[in-house]
C-alpha positions in Angstrom: 0.0 0.0 0.0 1.5 3.4 -0.9 1.1 6.7 0.7 1.6 10.4 -0.2 2.1 13.5 1.8 -0.5 16.4 1.5 2.0 18.7 -0.1 2.9 16.0 -2.7 -0.8 15.4 -3.4 -1.5 19.1 -3.8 1.3 19.3 -6.4 -0.2 16.3 -8.2 -3.7 17.9 -7.9 -2.5 21.1 -9.6 -1.3 19.1 -12.7 -4.2 16.7 -12.9 -7.7 18.2 -12.6 -9.3 14.7 -12.8 -7.4 13.3 -9.8 -9.7 11.2 -7.6 -9.7 12.2 -3.9 -12.1 10.4 -1.5 -12.6 11.7 2.1 -13.9 8.9 4.3 -14.7 11.0 7.4 -18.3 11.6 8.6 -20.4 14.0 6.6 -20.3 16.5 9.5 -16.5 16.4 9.6 -16.4 16.8 5.8 -18.8 19.7 5.9 -16.7 21.5 8.5 -13.5 21.4 6.4 -12.2 19.3 3.5 -9.5 19.3 0.8 -10.7 21.1 -2.3 -11.7 18.5 -4.9 -12.5 15.8 -2.4 -15.7 13.8 -2.5 -17.2 12.3 0.7 -17.8 8.6 1.1 -17.9 7.9 4.9 -16.1 4.9 6.1 -19.2 3.4 7.8 -20.9 3.4 4.3 -17.8 2.4 2.4 -18.4 -0.7 0.3 -15.2 -1.2 -1.7 -16.8 -3.0 -4.7 -19.5 -0.4 -5.0 -17.1 2.5 -4.7 -14.9 1.0 -7.4 -17.9 0.7 -9.7 -19.6 4.0 -9.0 -16.3 6.1 -9.1 -15.0 4.2 -12.2 -11.8 3.3 -10.4 -9.2 1.0 -11.9 -5.6 -0.1 -11.1 -4.2 2.0 -13.9 -4.8 5.4 -12.2 -4.4 6.1 -8.5 -7.2 7.0 -6.1 -6.3 9.0 -3.0 -8.0 8.5 0.3 -8.0 11.0 3.2 -9.6 11.2 6.6 -8.7 13.2 9.7 -5.3 11.8 10.5 -4.8 8.7 8.2 -6.3 5.8 10.1 -9.7 5.6 8.5 -8.3 6.3 5.1 -5.8 3.4 5.6 -8.8 1.1 6.3 -10.5 2.3 3.1 -7.3 1.6 1.2 -7.1 -1.9 2.7 -10.7 -2.5 1.7 -10.1 -1.4 -1.9 -7.0 -3.6 -2.1 -9.0 -6.6 -0.8 -11.5 -5.9 -3.6 -8.7 -6.1 -6.1 -7.8 -2.4 -6.6 -4.1 -1.9 -6.4 -3.9 1.8 -7.0 -5.3 3.1 -3.6 -3.0 5.7 -2.0 -3.3 6.9 1.6 -2.8 10.6 2.4 -0.5 10.6 5.4 -1.6 12.8 8.2 -5.0 13.3 6.7 -6.9 16.5 6.6 -5.1 17.8 9.7 -1.8 17.6 7.8 -3.5 19.0 4.7 -4.5 22.1 6.6 -1.0 22.5 8.2 0.5 22.2 4.7 -1.7 25.1 3.7 -3.1 23.2 0.8 -6.5 24.6 -0.3 -9.5 23.7 1.7 -13.2 24.3 1.6 -14.9 25.3 4.9 -18.6 24.9 5.6 -20.9 27.0 7.7 -21.5 24.3 10.3 -18.7 23.9 12.9 -18.8 20.6 14.7 -16.6 18.6 17.0 -14.6 15.9 15.3 -15.5 12.3 16.0 -12.3 11.8 18.0 -13.2 14.8 20.2 -16.8 13.5 20.6 -15.4 10.1 21.7 -13.1 11.9 24.2 -16.0 13.9 25.6 -18.4 10.9 25.9 -15.8 8.5 27.3 -14.5 11.0 29.8 -18.1 11.9 30.9 -19.1 8.3 31.3 -15.9 7.4 33.2 -16.3 10.4 35.5 -20.0 9.6 36.1 -19.1 6.0 36.9 -16.4 7.1 39.4 -18.7 9.7 41.1 -21.7 7.4 41.3 -19.5 4.7 42.8 -19.8 6.7 46.0 -23.6 6.1 45.9 -23.2 2.4 45.0 -20.0 0.5 44.4 -21.4 -1.2 41.2 -21.2 2.1 39.4 -17.4 1.7 39.3 -17.9 -1.0 36.7 -19.1 1.8 34.2 -15.7 3.5 34.5 -13.9 0.1 34.2 -15.9 -0.8 31.1 -15.1 2.6 29.4 -11.4 2.1 30.3 -11.4 -1.5 28.9 -13.1 -0.2 25.7 -10.4 2.5 25.3 -7.6 -0.1 25.7 -9.3 -2.4 23.2 -9.7 0.5 20.7 -6.0 1.3 21.1 -4.9 -2.3 20.6 -7.1 -3.0 17.6 -7.1 0.4 16.0 -10.9 0.3 15.9 -13.4 2.5 17.8 -17.0 1.2 18.4 -17.9 4.4 20.2 -16.6 6.5 17.2 -18.6 4.3 14.8 -21.7 4.8 16.9 -21.2 8.6 17.1 -20.6 8.8 13.4 -24.1 7.5 12.8 -25.7 10.0 15.0 -28.0 12.6 13.3 -25.8 15.6 14.3 -22.9 14.0 12.4 -24.8 13.6 9.2 -24.9 16.1 6.3 -28.1 18.0 6.1 -30.5 16.7 3.6 -31.0 19.1 0.7 -34.3 20.9 0.6 -36.5 20.0 -2.4 -36.6 22.6 -5.0 -39.7 24.7 -5.1 -41.5 24.5 -8.4 -41.3 27.6 -10.6 -44.5 29.4 -11.1 -46.0 28.9 -14.6 -48.7 30.8 -16.4 -52.0 29.0 -16.3 -53.5 28.1 -19.7 -56.2 30.7 -19.4 -53.6 33.5 -18.6 -51.6 32.4 -21.6 -54.7 32.5 -23.9 -55.4 36.1 -22.9 -51.8 37.3 -23.6 -52.0 39.5 -26.7 -48.3 40.1 -26.8 -48.8 43.8 -26.3 
């Protein structure tokens, strides 16, 4: 599996307007800030064979994958490789490194917390609640222990069940576009009365 730095990718992007860049973060993270030219296909909805078909990907031309820091995009690269695509390239450091490299970004109106930050807030809150409630009843200490065990598991396996759950929450989804209002048209009787004068 190959990788590319954000500055190298930006140089490639300037010389190739048709370069494929897929951002696998949640829609809310994508809406907040993303590399110019990137399309959003969240990792939790990433079906490698479907992405290959819909995006017209082949092993003759590279496809670049980016996320926040490089972990999720590496998983997407691995999924594409397992589906037979050998041209997937991970953007090292992700969008955070892209911003630091001062490559062009598009920022949305909605500012949200990243999934990582939401996990930190939720895990910390649950652990604190478990510790405080253990003064009421000692069984509450199990909540803090469960959260701690989950964090250790996440670190060892490079997966995050809490992050996956939070990514599916409504506030982390892109807003659905409003349906277009129909344009007013002249009624047949009004058109018949029009004399053109």
